[in-house]
N, C-alpha and C positions, 0 to 999 in steps of 0.2 A: 823489194820493188813490186813483185807479183802480188803480194798481200795488199800493199797500198793501192794498187790498181783495182783489185777486186773490191776493196772497201769503198772506193770512189764511185764505182759503177752503181747504177740504180736498178735493183732487181724488180722494182715495181713499175718502171717506165713502160707505157704502152706505145707501140708504133703500129697504128692501124693500116699503114701502107705496107707492112711486112708481116702479115698474119699467116701463121703456119708455114713459114718458109723452111725449105730444107737446109741442112748444114752447109755453110759456105765460109769464105774468108771473113766476111763481115759478121756472121753469126755462126761460130764453130759448132755449136750444138743445135742450130736452127732456132726457130721461134715457136711460141705456143699459139693457142687460139685467140689470144689478146694482143699478139705482137710483142710479147716480152721475150727478152733474150734468155734462152734456156741455159746457156753456159754461165751467164752472170748469176742466175738464180741457183744453179747447181753449186757454184763456188761459194755463194753466200750460205747455202745449206750446209756446206762442209764446215764452215765456221761454227754454225749452230751445233752440228753433230759433235765436233771436237770439244766445244764448250761443255755440252751435256756429258760426254764421255769422261772428260778429265775431272769435272766436279764429282761425278759419280764414283770414280775410282779413288779419289782423294777421301771422300766420306767413307767408302768401304774399307780402304786400306788403313786409315788412321784408327777408326773404331775397331776394326778387326784385329789390328796389332795390339791395341790396349787390352781388349777382352781376351784374346787368345793367349797373350803372354801372362796375364794375371791368372787366368784359369789354369794354365799349364804349370806355372811355377808354384802358386799358392796351393792348388789342389783342393781337396775337401768339398765343402758345400759350394764354393764358388765354381769349381770345375763341374759339379753336377748341374747347377742352375744354367750355366752357359751352354753346356752340352745339350740340355733339354730344350732350351730356346732355339738352338741351331737345328735340332732335329725337327721341331715344329715348323721352322721356317723352310726347311728343305721339303717338307710334306705339302706345302702350299704352292699352287701354281703362281709363279711371280708375275707373269704378264697379266693375269686376271686381276690380281690384287692391285698392281700398279695402275692398270686402266681404271679401276674403281676409284682409287685415290685421286688420280688426275681428273676424273669426271667430277668428283665432289669439290676439289680445290679449284678447278678451272684450269685452262691451258696456260702454260708459262714455262719458260726455260728452267727457272729455279725449282718449281714444283716437280717437274719431270726429272731433273737431275737428282734431286734429293730422294725421290721415290725409288729410282733405279739404284742409287747409292745405298739406301737402306737394305735393299734385298741382295746387295753384293757383300754385305757385312758377314753373314754366316760362313761363306766359303773362305774369306780372308781369315776369319777367326779360327776355323778348323786348321788351316795351314800354319798359322802362327802358333797354335796350340801344339800341333805335332812337332814342329821344329823346336819349340821351347822345351818339350819333354826330353828331346835328345840332347840339347845343349846344356840343360840344367845338370846333367850327369857328368859333364866334362870336368877335368881336374882344375882348370883355371877358374871355373865358376865356384867350385867347392872351396878352393883356396881363398877367393875373395870373400866368400861367406864366413870362413873361419877367421879372417882378418877383421871381421866386424862390419862389412859393407852392408848398408841398409837396402831395403827392397827397391827403392827408386834407382839407386846406383847399380844394383845387380841387373835390373831389367834393361836400363838404358845403356850402360857401358859394357856389360858382359854378354847379355843375351841378344839384345837388339841387333848388333852387327852380324850375328849368325843367322838371324831370322830374315833380315832384309833381302838377301839374294833370292830366296824362295818366293817371297811376296812380290818382288819386282818382276819375276818371270810370269807369275800368274796375273799381274796387272795388265799384261798385253791381252790375255784372254778376257779379262773383265772389261777392258776398253772396247774390244770388238763386240762383246755382248751388249754393252750399253748403247753403242751406236745402232746395232740392229734393233734393240728394243725401242729406242726413240723413233727409228724409222717405221717400226711396226705400229706404234701408237699413232703416228701421223697418218700412216696409210689407212688405218681404221677410222680416222676422223676424231681420235681422242687426244691427239697431240696439239701441236701449234696450229692455229687456225689460219686458213688462207686470208690474205695473200702472202703471209710470212713464208718464205721458202724453206722447206726442209726436204730431205731426200725422200722420205716416205710420202710426204704430201705431194711432191712433184710426180712421183710414180703414180699416185692415186689420181691426180688431176689429168694425167695423160691417158687414162683408161678409155675415156670417151672419144679419144682422137686416134686410137690405134690404127684404124683403117686409113685415115687421111694423113696423120702426122705421127708415125710410130716413134720417132726420135725423142718426142717429149717424154715418153716413159722409158724407152730402152736406154738412152744415154745416161740419165741419172741413176738408173738401176745398175748399169755397168760400173759407174764410178763407185757406188756403194759396195758392190761385190769386190772390186779391185782393192778398195780401202781395207775391207775385212781380210781379204787374202794377204795383203801386204803386212798387216798387223800380225796375222798368224805366222807368216814367214819369219818376221823379226823374232817372234817368240821361239820358233824352232831354232833360230841361230843362237839365241841366248841359252836355250836348253843344251845345245851342243857345246857351247863355251863353258857352261857350268859343269858339264860332264867331264870335260878335259881337265 
């Protein structure tokens, strides 16, 4: 119901009779300098941030799982090449490269999500690689190999179930980083272009109104911070559960 209501609201609607109004029952987050409802724009920005974050971690997790498990189990040249590429990726400032890619490709949810997802692959790969090295030495994996199981079956049926828990926990961190990165790009003017609502864009738009209407910047910023805090809290809960 709440999601349906948010989707029906118009984040681009201007009400020139309600310019820069303080938060109220009619406008819970107040309005901006064009009379647009800040709450509506913040909630629509949440949908955009969630989309970018989920697409990014899907790209990172799927590619990282495949590369990490292959490199960890096969070893040899594959392990060396994958390890070298990951080292190079870790040495490059991700936000700088992502902003360059987005600037060249132009703003768009798909391009931003893919760019962030590509730079999340190395960490997923490293985690999958480390888990695969441990699991590959287990007796049940060795038994399956002696019984003639092929590489696809070994990776999917024997190793993948043991790798997924570690990857799932890290996915929370990757999601938080993706949301923050998308917000940073929009704040710097390299992400989605106004009037498309995004958390970073809303925070940037409100900078010129801090003295007269601080809620335009502060409330979307608080929503962003609370979202990242909630995701990290969920990660800690899963860490404790895994430890038990």
